[in-house]
N, CA, C and O atoms as a Maestro MAE file, in Angstrom:
{
 s_m_m2io_version
 :::
 2.0.0
}

f_m_ct {
 s_m_title
 :::
 protein
 m_atom[344] {
  # First column is atom index #
  i_m_mmod_type
  r_m_x_coord
  r_m_y_coord
  r_m_z_coord
  i_m_residue_number
  s_m_chain_name
  s_m_pdb_residue_name
  s_m_pdb_atom_name
  i_m_atomic_number
  :::
  1 25 0.542 -0.900 -0.040 1 A "MET " " N  " 7
  2 3 0.374 0.283 0.059 1 A "MET " " CA " 6
  3 2 0.862 1.442 -0.008 1 A "MET " " C  " 6
  4 15 1.747 1.808 0.767 1 A "MET " " O  " 8
  5 25 0.383 2.173 -0.907 2 A "ALA " " N  " 7
  6 3 1.553 3.693 -1.120 2 A "ALA " " CA " 6
  7 2 0.855 4.549 -0.449 2 A "ALA " " C  " 6
  8 15 -0.290 4.955 -0.649 2 A "ALA " " O  " 8
  9 25 2.002 4.938 0.787 3 A "ALA " " N  " 7
  10 3 1.972 5.839 1.749 3 A "ALA " " CA " 6
  11 2 0.731 7.212 1.295 3 A "ALA " " C  " 6
  12 15 0.522 6.875 0.129 3 A "ALA " " O  " 8
  13 25 0.263 7.879 1.411 4 A "VAL " " N  " 7
  14 3 -1.003 9.055 1.280 4 A "VAL " " CA " 6
  15 2 -0.735 9.649 2.528 4 A "VAL " " C  " 6
  16 15 -0.480 9.067 3.581 4 A "VAL " " O  " 8
  17 25 -0.825 10.993 2.295 5 A "ASN " " N  " 7
  18 3 -1.074 12.226 3.377 5 A "ASN " " CA " 6
  19 2 -2.351 12.485 3.051 5 A "ASN " " C  " 6
  20 15 -2.882 13.143 2.157 5 A "ASN " " O  " 8
  21 25 -2.926 11.524 4.387 6 A "ARG " " N  " 7
  22 3 -4.814 12.740 4.087 6 A "ARG " " CA " 6
  23 2 -4.873 13.743 5.048 6 A "ARG " " C  " 6
  24 15 -4.804 13.495 6.252 6 A "ARG " " O  " 8
  25 25 -5.025 15.113 4.488 7 A "GLN " " N  " 7
  26 3 -5.796 15.836 5.337 7 A "GLN " " CA " 6
  27 2 -7.203 16.248 5.039 7 A "GLN " " C  " 6
  28 15 -7.925 15.934 4.093 7 A "GLN " " O  " 8
  29 25 -7.498 17.294 6.424 8 A "ILE " " N  " 7
  30 3 -8.917 17.778 6.412 8 A "ILE " " CA " 6
  31 2 -8.266 19.109 6.375 8 A "ILE " " C  " 6
  32 15 -7.271 19.382 7.048 8 A "ILE " " O  " 8
  33 25 -8.836 19.892 5.600 9 A "VAL " " N  " 7
  34 3 -8.296 21.391 5.484 9 A "VAL " " CA " 6
  35 2 -9.397 22.143 5.594 9 A "VAL " " C  " 6
  36 15 -10.442 21.735 5.086 9 A "VAL " " O  " 8
  37 25 -9.346 23.556 6.380 10 A "LEU " " N  " 7
  38 3 -10.753 24.328 6.931 10 A "LEU " " CA " 6
  39 2 -10.408 25.298 5.484 10 A "LEU " " C  " 6
  40 15 -9.428 25.758 4.898 10 A "LEU " " O  " 8
  41 25 -11.832 25.263 5.360 11 A "LEU " " N  " 7
  42 3 -12.817 25.931 3.953 11 A "LEU " " CA " 6
  43 2 -12.828 27.223 4.232 11 A "LEU " " C  " 6
  44 15 -12.422 28.121 3.494 11 A "LEU " " O  " 8
  45 25 -13.407 27.357 5.564 12 A "ARG " " N  " 7
  46 3 -14.405 28.639 5.764 12 A "ARG " " CA " 6
  47 2 -14.679 28.149 7.363 12 A "ARG " " C  " 6
  48 15 -14.901 27.053 7.877 12 A "ARG " " O  " 8
  49 25 -14.515 29.863 8.008 13 A "ARG " " N  " 7
  50 3 -14.722 29.515 9.618 13 A "ARG " " CA " 6
  51 2 -16.333 29.350 9.837 13 A "ARG " " C  " 6
  52 15 -17.209 29.954 9.218 13 A "ARG " " O  " 8
  53 25 -16.455 28.663 10.570 14 A "PRO " " N  " 7
  54 3 -17.970 27.917 10.668 14 A "PRO " " CA " 6
  55 2 -18.583 28.807 11.336 14 A "PRO " " C  " 6
  56 15 -18.068 29.270 12.354 14 A "PRO " " O  " 8
  57 25 -19.902 29.251 10.854 15 A "LYS " " N  " 7
  58 3 -20.091 29.921 11.749 15 A "LYS " " CA " 6
  59 2 -21.902 28.989 12.441 15 A "LYS " " C  " 6
  60 15 -22.766 28.711 11.609 15 A "LYS " " O  " 8
  61 25 -22.103 28.696 13.836 16 A "GLY " " N  " 7
  62 3 -22.904 27.949 14.328 16 A "GLY " " CA " 6
  63 2 -22.482 26.349 13.973 16 A "GLY " " C  " 6
  64 15 -21.290 26.359 13.665 16 A "GLY " " O  " 8
  65 25 -22.948 25.186 13.916 17 A "PRO " " N  " 7
  66 3 -22.911 24.140 13.648 17 A "PRO " " CA " 6
  67 2 -21.920 23.952 12.840 17 A "PRO " " C  " 6
  68 15 -21.503 24.817 12.068 17 A "PRO " " O  " 8
  69 25 -21.432 22.734 12.957 18 A "LEU " " N  " 7
  70 3 -20.370 22.677 11.820 18 A "LEU " " CA " 6
  71 2 -20.921 21.959 10.928 18 A "LEU " " C  " 6
  72 15 -21.817 21.187 11.267 18 A "LEU " " O  " 8
  73 25 -20.461 22.061 9.416 19 A "ARG " " N  " 7
  74 3 -21.403 21.764 8.257 19 A "ARG " " CA " 6
  75 2 -19.765 20.648 7.279 19 A "ARG " " C  " 6
  76 15 -18.584 20.780 7.601 19 A "ARG " " O  " 8
  77 25 -20.249 19.759 6.230 20 A "GLU " " N  " 7
  78 3 -19.299 19.000 5.948 20 A "GLU " " CA " 6
  79 2 -18.866 20.254 5.323 20 A "GLU " " C  " 6
  80 15 -17.716 20.632 5.544 20 A "GLU " " O  " 8
  81 25 -19.801 21.096 4.412 21 A "GLU " " N  " 7
  82 3 -18.748 22.524 3.309 21 A "GLU " " CA " 6
  83 2 -17.977 23.422 3.771 21 A "GLU " " C  " 6
  84 15 -17.389 24.233 3.055 21 A "GLU " " O  " 8
  85 25 -17.872 23.354 5.443 22 A "ASP " " N  " 7
  86 3 -16.756 24.111 5.899 22 A "ASP " " CA " 6
  87 2 -15.231 23.263 5.754 22 A "ASP " " C  " 6
  88 15 -14.146 23.753 6.068 22 A "ASP " " O  " 8
  89 25 -15.391 22.223 5.339 23 A "PHE " " N  " 7
  90 3 -14.087 20.961 5.100 23 A "PHE " " CA " 6
  91 2 -13.788 20.743 4.239 23 A "PHE " " C  " 6
  92 15 -14.775 20.638 3.511 23 A "PHE " " O  " 8
  93 25 -12.709 20.529 3.608 24 A "GLU " " N  " 7
  94 3 -12.296 19.302 2.541 24 A "GLU " " CA " 6
  95 2 -11.214 18.484 2.362 24 A "GLU " " C  " 6
  96 15 -10.059 18.881 2.206 24 A "GLU " " O  " 8
  97 25 -11.728 16.876 2.391 25 A "ARG " " N  " 7
  98 3 -10.408 16.100 2.202 25 A "ARG " " CA " 6
  99 2 -9.715 16.097 0.982 25 A "ARG " " C  " 6
  100 15 -10.227 15.993 -0.133 25 A "ARG " " O  " 8
  101 25 -8.278 16.242 1.306 26 A "ARG " " N  " 7
  102 3 -7.183 16.583 0.688 26 A "ARG " " CA " 6
  103 2 -6.251 15.443 0.431 26 A "ARG " " C  " 6
  104 15 -5.910 14.737 1.380 26 A "ARG " " O  " 8
  105 25 -5.718 15.154 -1.035 27 A "GLU " " N  " 7
  106 3 -4.547 13.764 -0.060 27 A "GLU " " CA " 6
  107 2 -3.185 14.823 -1.320 27 A "GLU " " C  " 6
  108 15 -3.269 15.330 -2.439 27 A "GLU " " O  " 8
  109 25 -2.024 14.676 -0.196 28 A "ALA " " N  " 7
  110 3 -0.474 15.205 -0.587 28 A "ALA " " CA " 6
  111 2 0.435 14.789 -0.261 28 A "ALA " " C  " 6
  112 15 0.582 14.308 0.863 28 A "ALA " " O  " 8
  113 25 1.531 14.856 -1.342 29 A "PRO " " N  " 7
  114 3 2.208 13.876 -1.333 29 A "PRO " " CA " 6
  115 2 2.705 13.631 0.087 29 A "PRO " " C  " 6
  116 15 2.244 14.282 1.025 29 A "PRO " " O  " 8
  117 25 3.472 12.867 0.224 30 A "VAL " " N  " 7
  118 3 4.361 12.779 1.512 30 A "VAL " " CA " 6
  119 2 5.484 12.938 1.640 30 A "VAL " " C  " 6
  120 15 6.402 12.509 0.942 30 A "VAL " " O  " 8
  121 25 5.508 13.507 2.459 31 A "PRO " " N  " 7
  122 3 6.694 15.211 3.072 31 A "PRO " " CA " 6
  123 2 8.149 14.207 3.097 31 A "PRO " " C  " 6
  124 15 7.887 13.239 3.811 31 A "PRO " " O  " 8
  125 25 9.458 14.119 2.611 32 A "GLU " " N  " 7
  126 3 10.881 13.676 3.607 32 A "GLU " " CA " 6
  127 2 11.056 14.162 4.469 32 A "GLU " " C  " 6
  128 15 10.987 15.338 4.111 32 A "GLU " " O  " 8
  129 25 11.317 14.161 5.757 33 A "PRO " " N  " 7
  130 3 11.676 14.430 6.586 33 A "PRO " " CA " 6
  131 2 13.169 15.459 6.621 33 A "PRO " " C  " 6
  132 15 14.255 14.880 6.620 33 A "PRO " " O  " 8
  133 25 13.132 16.599 6.644 34 A "GLY " " N  " 7
  134 3 14.568 17.704 6.546 34 A "GLY " " CA " 6
  135 2 15.714 17.263 7.645 34 A "GLY " " C  " 6
  136 15 15.758 16.035 7.703 34 A "GLY " " O  " 8
  137 25 16.743 17.954 8.617 35 A "PRO " " N  " 7
  138 3 17.375 18.024 9.185 35 A "PRO " " CA " 6
  139 2 16.969 18.062 10.388 35 A "PRO " " C  " 6
  140 15 16.839 19.212 10.808 35 A "PRO " " O  " 8
  141 25 16.686 17.156 11.194 36 A "GLY " " N  " 7
  142 3 16.386 17.010 13.012 36 A "GLY " " CA " 6
  143 2 14.941 16.784 13.031 36 A "GLY " " C  " 6
  144 15 14.339 17.006 14.081 36 A "GLY " " O  " 8
  145 25 14.163 16.269 11.754 37 A "GLU " " N  " 7
  146 3 12.788 15.706 11.414 37 A "GLU " " CA " 6
  147 2 12.908 14.300 11.875 37 A "GLU " " C  " 6
  148 15 13.928 13.658 12.123 37 A "GLU " " O  " 8
  149 25 11.236 13.832 11.960 38 A "ALA " " N  " 7
  150 3 11.079 12.461 11.816 38 A "ALA " " CA " 6
  151 2 9.759 12.554 10.966 38 A "ALA " " C  " 6
  152 15 8.937 13.469 10.982 38 A "ALA " " O  " 8
  153 25 9.745 11.640 10.375 39 A "LEU " " N  " 7
  154 3 8.299 11.260 9.421 39 A "LEU " " CA " 6
  155 2 7.231 10.266 10.760 39 A "LEU " " C  " 6
  156 15 7.564 9.532 11.690 39 A "LEU " " O  " 8
  157 25 5.921 10.717 10.247 40 A "THR " " N  " 7
  158 3 5.078 9.572 11.217 40 A "THR " " CA " 6
  159 2 4.213 9.169 11.095 40 A "THR " " C  " 6
  160 15 3.337 10.032 11.152 40 A "THR " " O  " 8
  161 25 3.593 7.569 10.820 41 A "ARG " " N  " 7
  162 3 2.297 7.548 10.649 41 A "ARG " " CA " 6
  163 2 1.076 7.501 11.354 41 A "ARG " " C  " 6
  164 15 1.007 6.502 12.069 41 A "ARG " " O  " 8
  165 25 0.104 8.229 11.399 42 A "THR " " N  " 7
  166 3 -0.561 8.649 12.489 42 A "THR " " CA " 6
  167 2 -1.494 7.081 13.022 42 A "THR " " C  " 6
  168 15 -2.082 6.283 12.293 42 A "THR " " O  " 8
  169 25 -1.417 7.070 13.771 43 A "LEU " " N  " 7
  170 3 -2.836 5.725 14.255 43 A "LEU " " CA " 6
  171 2 -3.732 5.775 15.157 43 A "LEU " " C  " 6
  172 15 -4.450 4.845 15.526 43 A "LEU " " O  " 8
  173 25 -3.714 7.248 15.677 44 A "TYR " " N  " 7
  174 3 -5.123 7.633 16.212 44 A "TYR " " CA " 6
  175 2 -4.888 9.402 16.180 44 A "TYR " " C  " 6
  176 15 -3.856 10.072 16.129 44 A "TYR " " O  " 8
  177 25 -6.396 9.801 16.238 45 A "VAL " " N  " 7
  178 3 -5.853 11.393 16.211 45 A "VAL " " CA " 6
  179 2 -7.378 11.875 17.343 45 A "VAL " " C  " 6
  180 15 -8.513 11.405 17.418 45 A "VAL " " O  " 8
  181 25 -6.674 13.015 18.081 46 A "SER " " N  " 7
  182 3 -7.488 13.107 19.241 46 A "SER " " CA " 6
  183 2 -8.818 14.529 18.288 46 A "SER " " C  " 6
  184 15 -8.557 15.491 17.566 46 A "SER " " O  " 8
  185 25 -9.826 14.105 18.666 47 A "ILE " " N  " 7
  186 3 -10.730 15.443 18.432 47 A "ILE " " CA " 6
  187 2 -11.755 15.684 19.689 47 A "ILE " " C  " 6
  188 15 -12.526 14.876 20.206 47 A "ILE " " O  " 8
  189 25 -11.561 16.782 19.946 48 A "ASP " " N  " 7
  190 3 -11.818 17.838 21.144 48 A "ASP " " CA " 6
  191 2 -12.281 18.586 20.812 48 A "ASP " " C  " 6
  192 15 -12.511 18.954 19.660 48 A "ASP " " O  " 8
  193 25 -12.641 19.173 22.195 49 A "ALA " " N  " 7
  194 3 -13.157 20.931 22.035 49 A "ALA " " CA " 6
  195 2 -12.578 21.609 21.697 49 A "ALA " " C  " 6
  196 15 -13.150 22.595 21.231 49 A "ALA " " O  " 8
  197 25 -11.376 21.597 21.682 50 A "ALA " " N  " 7
  198 3 -9.557 22.329 21.253 50 A "ALA " " CA " 6
  199 2 -10.021 22.727 19.860 50 A "ALA " " C  " 6
  200 15 -9.950 23.870 19.409 50 A "ALA " " O  " 8
  201 25 -10.542 21.575 19.177 51 A "ASN " " N  " 7
  202 3 -10.200 21.972 17.561 51 A "ASN " " CA " 6
  203 2 -11.252 23.107 17.543 51 A "ASN " " C  " 6
  204 15 -10.842 24.258 17.398 51 A "ASN " " O  " 8
  205 25 -12.589 22.868 17.681 52 A "ARG " " N  " 7
  206 3 -13.732 23.765 17.623 52 A "ARG " " CA " 6
  207 2 -13.047 25.578 17.615 52 A "ARG " " C  " 6
  208 15 -13.130 26.432 16.732 52 A "ARG " " O  " 8
  209 25 -12.423 25.631 18.921 53 A "ALA " " N  " 7
  210 3 -11.667 27.086 19.043 53 A "ALA " " CA " 6
  211 2 -10.749 27.251 17.999 53 A "ALA " " C  " 6
  212 15 -10.921 28.229 17.271 53 A "ALA " " O  " 8
  213 25 -9.714 26.424 17.749 54 A "TRP " " N  " 7
  214 3 -8.723 26.471 16.500 54 A "TRP " " CA " 6
  215 2 -9.420 27.562 15.294 54 A "TRP " " C  " 6
  216 15 -9.003 28.589 14.760 54 A "TRP " " O  " 8
  217 25 -10.802 26.691 15.172 55 A "MET " " N  " 7
  218 3 -11.216 27.415 13.557 55 A "MET " " CA " 6
  219 2 -11.986 28.659 13.965 55 A "MET " " C  " 6
  220 15 -12.685 29.226 13.126 55 A "MET " " O  " 8
  221 25 -11.911 29.034 14.989 56 A "SER " " N  " 7
  222 3 -11.880 30.514 15.171 56 A "SER " " CA " 6
  223 2 -10.744 31.484 15.258 56 A "SER " " C  " 6
  224 15 -9.630 31.365 15.767 56 A "SER " " O  " 8
  225 25 -11.414 32.638 14.523 57 A "PRO " " N  " 7
  226 3 -10.103 33.614 14.294 57 A "PRO " " CA " 6
  227 2 -9.060 34.147 14.892 57 A "PRO " " C  " 6
  228 15 -7.951 34.545 14.533 57 A "PRO " " O  " 8
  229 25 -10.013 34.025 16.496 58 A "VAL " " N  " 7
  230 3 -9.317 34.589 17.589 58 A "VAL " " CA " 6
  231 2 -8.259 32.931 17.904 58 A "VAL " " C  " 6
  232 15 -8.469 31.730 17.731 58 A "VAL " " O  " 8
  233 25 -6.564 34.172 18.690 59 A "LYS " " N  " 7
  234 3 -6.032 33.327 19.142 59 A "LYS " " CA " 6
  235 2 -6.287 32.816 20.375 59 A "LYS " " C  " 6
  236 15 -6.673 33.493 21.327 59 A "LYS " " O  " 8
  237 25 -6.013 31.230 20.400 60 A "THR " " N  " 7
  238 3 -5.993 30.846 22.057 60 A "THR " " CA " 6
  239 2 -4.972 30.188 22.551 60 A "THR " " C  " 6
  240 15 -4.084 30.920 22.115 60 A "THR " " O  " 8
  241 25 -4.455 29.421 23.090 61 A "TYR " " N  " 7
  242 3 -3.320 29.027 23.390 61 A "TYR " " CA " 6
  243 2 -2.333 28.643 22.178 61 A "TYR " " C  " 6
  244 15 -1.135 28.380 22.276 61 A "TYR " " O  " 8
  245 25 -3.110 28.673 21.023 62 A "VAL " " N  " 7
  246 3 -2.117 28.431 19.993 62 A "VAL " " CA " 6
  247 2 -2.768 29.501 19.018 62 A "VAL " " C  " 6
  248 15 -3.749 30.135 19.408 62 A "VAL " " O  " 8
  249 25 -1.934 29.827 17.044 63 A "ASP " " N  " 7
  250 3 -2.522 30.550 16.491 63 A "ASP " " CA " 6
  251 2 -3.746 29.923 15.689 63 A "ASP " " C  " 6
  252 15 -3.496 28.837 15.166 63 A "ASP " " O  " 8
  253 25 -4.955 30.400 15.518 64 A "PRO " " N  " 7
  254 3 -6.020 29.506 14.685 64 A "PRO " " CA " 6
  255 2 -5.794 28.713 13.496 64 A "PRO " " C  " 6
  256 15 -4.609 29.044 13.475 64 A "PRO " " O  " 8
  257 25 -5.869 28.142 12.735 65 A "VAL " " N  " 7
  258 3 -5.924 27.509 11.891 65 A "VAL " " CA " 6
  259 2 -6.603 28.659 10.682 65 A "VAL " " C  " 6
  260 15 -7.775 29.033 10.638 65 A "VAL " " O  " 8
  261 25 -5.432 29.082 9.717 66 A "PRO " " N  " 7
  262 3 -5.921 29.497 8.754 66 A "PRO " " CA " 6
  263 2 -6.769 29.332 7.825 66 A "PRO " " C  " 6
  264 15 -6.516 28.215 7.373 66 A "PRO " " O  " 8
  265 25 -7.588 29.749 7.289 67 A "VAL " " N  " 7
  266 3 -8.976 29.951 6.118 67 A "VAL " " CA " 6
  267 2 -8.133 28.752 5.333 67 A "VAL " " C  " 6
  268 15 -7.059 28.713 5.935 67 A "VAL " " O  " 8
  269 25 -8.107 27.746 4.264 68 A "GLY " " N  " 7
  270 3 -7.105 27.370 3.763 68 A "GLY " " CA " 6
  271 2 -6.236 25.977 4.053 68 A "GLY " " C  " 6
  272 15 -5.906 25.159 3.194 68 A "GLY " " O  " 8
  273 25 -5.897 25.901 5.740 69 A "GLY " " N  " 7
  274 3 -4.372 25.678 6.329 69 A "GLY " " CA " 6
  275 2 -4.994 23.586 6.454 69 A "GLY " " C  " 6
  276 15 -5.974 23.170 5.837 69 A "GLY " " O  " 8
  277 25 -4.379 22.966 7.092 70 A "VAL " " N  " 7
  278 3 -4.799 21.818 7.376 70 A "VAL " " CA " 6
  279 2 -5.436 21.820 9.417 70 A "VAL " " C  " 6
  280 15 -4.845 22.198 10.428 70 A "VAL " " O  " 8
  281 25 -6.245 21.469 9.303 71 A "MET " " N  " 7
  282 3 -6.626 21.116 10.649 71 A "MET " " CA " 6
  283 2 -5.677 20.694 11.699 71 A "MET " " C  " 6
  284 15 -5.201 19.620 11.331 71 A "MET " " O  " 8
  285 25 -5.256 20.996 12.671 72 A "ASP " " N  " 7
  286 3 -4.377 20.501 14.085 72 A "ASP " " CA " 6
  287 2 -4.824 19.472 14.647 72 A "ASP " " C  " 6
  288 15 -5.897 19.072 14.194 72 A "ASP " " O  " 8
  289 25 -4.336 18.842 15.561 73 A "GLY " " N  " 7
  290 3 -4.866 17.450 15.961 73 A "GLY " " CA " 6
  291 2 -3.451 17.131 16.884 73 A "GLY " " C  " 6
  292 15 -2.323 17.494 16.553 73 A "GLY " " O  " 8
  293 25 -3.775 16.406 18.053 74 A "PHE " " N  " 7
  294 3 -2.593 15.847 18.688 74 A "PHE " " CA " 6
  295 2 -2.890 14.438 18.157 74 A "PHE " " C  " 6
  296 15 -4.057 14.187 17.854 74 A "PHE " " O  " 8
  297 25 -1.734 13.282 17.982 75 A "THR " " N  " 7
  298 3 -1.981 12.193 17.186 75 A "THR " " CA " 6
  299 2 -1.009 11.218 18.252 75 A "THR " " C  " 6
  300 15 -0.203 11.550 19.121 75 A "THR " " O  " 8
  301 25 -1.356 10.199 17.889 76 A "LEU " " N  " 7
  302 3 0.111 8.710 18.173 76 A "LEU " " CA " 6
  303 2 -0.161 8.512 16.813 76 A "LEU " " C  " 6
  304 15 -1.047 8.603 15.963 76 A "LEU " " O  " 8
  305 25 1.592 8.043 17.088 77 A "ALA " " N  " 7
  306 3 2.219 7.688 15.899 77 A "ALA " " CA " 6
  307 2 3.020 6.992 16.065 77 A "ALA " " C  " 6
  308 15 3.561 6.842 17.160 77 A "ALA " " O  " 8
  309 25 3.364 6.288 14.882 78 A "GLU " " N  " 7
  310 3 4.909 5.944 14.996 78 A "GLU " " CA " 6
  311 2 5.799 6.138 14.350 78 A "GLU " " C  " 6
  312 15 5.664 6.183 13.127 78 A "GLU " " O  " 8
  313 25 7.231 6.352 15.059 79 A "VAL " " N  " 7
  314 3 8.084 6.854 13.626 79 A "VAL " " CA " 6
  315 2 8.440 5.999 12.017 79 A "VAL " " C  " 6
  316 15 8.826 4.834 12.115 79 A "VAL " " O  " 8
  317 25 8.360 6.340 11.219 80 A "VAL " " N  " 7
  318 3 8.431 5.458 10.049 80 A "VAL " " CA " 6
  319 2 9.828 5.884 9.483 80 A "VAL " " C  " 6
  320 15 10.444 5.023 8.855 80 A "VAL " " O  " 8
  321 25 10.508 7.372 9.671 81 A "GLN " " N  " 7
  322 3 11.978 7.566 9.447 81 A "GLN " " CA " 6
  323 2 11.988 8.900 9.741 81 A "GLN " " C  " 6
  324 15 11.143 9.751 9.462 81 A "GLN " " O  " 8
  325 25 13.336 9.036 10.510 82 A "SER " " N  " 7
  326 3 13.988 9.669 10.932 82 A "SER " " CA " 6
  327 2 15.516 10.559 10.564 82 A "SER " " C  " 6
  328 15 16.542 9.949 10.262 82 A "SER " " O  " 8
  329 25 15.469 11.630 10.627 83 A "ASN " " N  " 7
  330 3 16.948 12.267 10.680 83 A "ASN " " CA " 6
  331 2 17.312 12.873 12.140 83 A "ASN " " C  " 6
  332 15 18.344 13.482 12.425 83 A "ASN " " O  " 8
  333 25 16.174 12.551 13.040 84 A "ALA " " N  " 7
  334 3 16.690 13.421 14.561 84 A "ALA " " CA " 6
  335 2 17.483 12.167 15.017 84 A "ALA " " C  " 6
  336 15 17.205 10.968 15.037 84 A "ALA " " O  " 8
  337 25 19.251 13.338 15.599 85 A "PRO " " N  " 7
  338 3 19.623 12.425 16.429 85 A "PRO " " CA " 6
  339 2 19.044 11.651 17.935 85 A "PRO " " C  " 6
  340 15 19.681 10.871 18.643 85 A "PRO " " O  " 8
  341 25 17.938 12.048 18.093 86 A "GLY " " N  " 7
  342 3 17.921 11.544 19.620 86 A "GLY " " CA " 6
  343 2 16.583 10.054 18.703 86 A "GLY " " C  " 6
  344 15 16.080 9.168 19.394 86 A "GLY " " O  " 8
  :::
 }
 m_bond[343] {
  # First column is bond index #
  i_m_from
  i_m_to
  i_m_order
  :::
  1 1 2 1
  2 2 3 1
  3 3 4 2
  4 3 5 1
  5 5 6 1
  6 6 7 1
  7 7 8 2
  8 7 9 1
  9 9 10 1
  10 10 11 1
  11 11 12 2
  12 11 13 1
  13 13 14 1
  14 14 15 1
  15 15 16 2
  16 15 17 1
  17 17 18 1
  18 18 19 1
  19 19 20 2
  20 19 21 1
  21 21 22 1
  22 22 23 1
  23 23 24 2
  24 23 25 1
  25 25 26 1
  26 26 27 1
  27 27 28 2
  28 27 29 1
  29 29 30 1
  30 30 31 1
  31 31 32 2
  32 31 33 1
  33 33 34 1
  34 34 35 1
  35 35 36 2
  36 35 37 1
  37 37 38 1
  38 38 39 1
  39 39 40 2
  40 39 41 1
  41 41 42 1
  42 42 43 1
  43 43 44 2
  44 43 45 1
  45 45 46 1
  46 46 47 1
  47 47 48 2
  48 47 49 1
  49 49 50 1
  50 50 51 1
  51 51 52 2
  52 51 53 1
  53 53 54 1
  54 54 55 1
  55 55 56 2
  56 55 57 1
  57 57 58 1
  58 58 59 1
  59 59 60 2
  60 59 61 1
  61 61 62 1
  62 62 63 1
  63 63 64 2
  64 63 65 1
  65 65 66 1
  66 66 67 1
  67 67 68 2
  68 67 69 1
  69 69 70 1
  70 70 71 1
  71 71 72 2
  72 71 73 1
  73 73 74 1
  74 74 75 1
  75 75 76 2
  76 75 77 1
  77 77 78 1
  78 78 79 1
  79 79 80 2
  80 79 81 1
  81 81 82 1
  82 82 83 1
  83 83 84 2
  84 83 85 1
  85 85 86 1
  86 86 87 1
  87 87 88 2
  88 87 89 1
  89 89 90 1
  90 90 91 1
  91 91 92 2
  92 91 93 1
  93 93 94 1
  94 94 95 1
  95 95 96 2
  96 95 97 1
  97 97 98 1
  98 98 99 1
  99 99 100 2
  100 99 101 1
  101 101 102 1
  102 102 103 1
  103 103 104 2
  104 103 105 1
  105 105 106 1
  106 106 107 1
  107 107 108 2
  108 107 109 1
  109 109 110 1
  110 110 111 1
  111 111 112 2
  112 111 113 1
  113 113 114 1
  114 114 115 1
  115 115 116 2
  116 115 117 1
  117 117 118 1
  118 118 119 1
  119 119 120 2
  120 119 121 1
  121 121 122 1
  122 122 123 1
  123 123 124 2
  124 123 125 1
  125 125 126 1
  126 126 127 1
  127 127 128 2
  128 127 129 1
  129 129 130 1
  130 130 131 1
  131 131 132 2
  132 131 133 1
  133 133 134 1
  134 134 135 1
  135 135 136 2
  136 135 137 1
  137 137 138 1
  138 138 139 1
  139 139 140 2
  140 139 141 1
  141 141 142 1
  142 142 143 1
  143 143 144 2
  144 143 145 1
  145 145 146 1
  146 146 147 1
  147 147 148 2
  148 147 149 1
  149 149 150 1
  150 150 151 1
  151 151 152 2
  152 151 153 1
  153 153 154 1
  154 154 155 1
  155 155 156 2
  156 155 157 1
  157 157 158 1
  158 158 159 1
  159 159 160 2
  160 159 161 1
  161 161 162 1
  162 162 163 1
  163 163 164 2
  164 163 165 1
  165 165 166 1
  166 166 167 1
  167 167 168 2
  168 167 169 1
  169 169 170 1
  170 170 171 1
  171 171 172 2
  172 171 173 1
  173 173 174 1
  174 174 175 1
  175 175 176 2
  176 175 177 1
  177 177 178 1
  178 178 179 1
  179 179 180 2
  180 179 181 1
  181 181 182 1
  182 182 183 1
  183 183 184 2
  184 183 185 1
  185 185 186 1
  186 186 187 1
  187 187 188 2
  188 187 189 1
  189 189 190 1
  190 190 191 1
  191 191 192 2
  192 191 193 1
  193 193 194 1
  194 194 195 1
  195 195 196 2
  196 195 197 1
  197 197 198 1
  198 198 199 1
  199 199 200 2
  200 199 201 1
  201 201 202 1
  202 202 203 1
  203 203 204 2
  204 203 205 1
  205 205 206 1
  206 206 207 1
  207 207 208 2
  208 207 209 1
  209 209 210 1
  210 210 211 1
  211 211 212 2
  212 211 213 1
  213 213 214 1
  214 214 215 1
  215 215 216 2
  216 215 217 1
  217 217 218 1
  218 218 219 1
  219 219 220 2
  220 219 221 1
  221 221 222 1
  222 222 223 1
  223 223 224 2
  224 223 225 1
  225 225 226 1
  226 226 227 1
  227 227 228 2
  228 227 229 1
  229 229 230 1
  230 230 231 1
  231 231 232 2
  232 231 233 1
  233 233 234 1
  234 234 235 1
  235 235 236 2
  236 235 237 1
  237 237 238 1
  238 238 239 1
  239 239 240 2
  240 239 241 1
  241 241 242 1
  242 242 243 1
  243 243 244 2
  244 243 245 1
  245 245 246 1
  246 246 247 1
  247 247 248 2
  248 247 249 1
  249 249 250 1
  250 250 251 1
  251 251 252 2
  252 251 253 1
  253 253 254 1
  254 254 255 1
  255 255 256 2
  256 255 257 1
  257 257 258 1
  258 258 259 1
  259 259 260 2
  260 259 261 1
  261 261 262 1
  262 262 263 1
  263 263 264 2
  264 263 265 1
  265 265 266 1
  266 266 267 1
  267 267 268 2
  268 267 269 1
  269 269 270 1
  270 270 271 1
  271 271 272 2
  272 271 273 1
  273 273 274 1
  274 274 275 1
  275 275 276 2
  276 275 277 1
  277 277 278 1
  278 278 279 1
  279 279 280 2
  280 279 281 1
  281 281 282 1
  282 282 283 1
  283 283 284 2
  284 283 285 1
  285 285 286 1
  286 286 287 1
  287 287 288 2
  288 287 289 1
  289 289 290 1
  290 290 291 1
  291 291 292 2
  292 291 293 1
  293 293 294 1
  294 294 295 1
  295 295 296 2
  296 295 297 1
  297 297 298 1
  298 298 299 1
  299 299 300 2
  300 299 301 1
  301 301 302 1
  302 302 303 1
  303 303 304 2
  304 303 305 1
  305 305 306 1
  306 306 307 1
  307 307 308 2
  308 307 309 1
  309 309 310 1
  310 310 311 1
  311 311 312 2
  312 311 313 1
  313 313 314 1
  314 314 315 1
  315 315 316 2
  316 315 317 1
  317 317 318 1
  318 318 319 1
  319 319 320 2
  320 319 321 1
  321 321 322 1
  322 322 323 1
  323 323 324 2
  324 323 325 1
  325 325 326 1
  326 326 327 1
  327 327 328 2
  328 327 329 1
  329 329 330 1
  330 330 331 1
  331 331 332 2
  332 331 333 1
  333 333 334 1
  334 334 335 1
  335 335 336 2
  336 335 337 1
  337 337 338 1
  338 338 339 1
  339 339 340 2
  340 339 341 1
  341 341 342 1
  342 342 343 1
  343 343 344 2
  :::
 }
}
């Protein structure tokens, strides 16, 4: 099975309940890790209340996800390639 970089992109800032039209599923090339970086394969993704806050234009403890940006999330992942010394 070929590796695929699946992404959920924020198309617009939701107003009211979330709608399927607020997002788009995309596939992109799997990036090569640079110096000091690692490539991971996501096993689990956390979807929680913080995700809704990140869709707002207001900064919380992190910057908001920009319109057109890939949604952030916490993951449990395995390292599949590493260029990091540790």
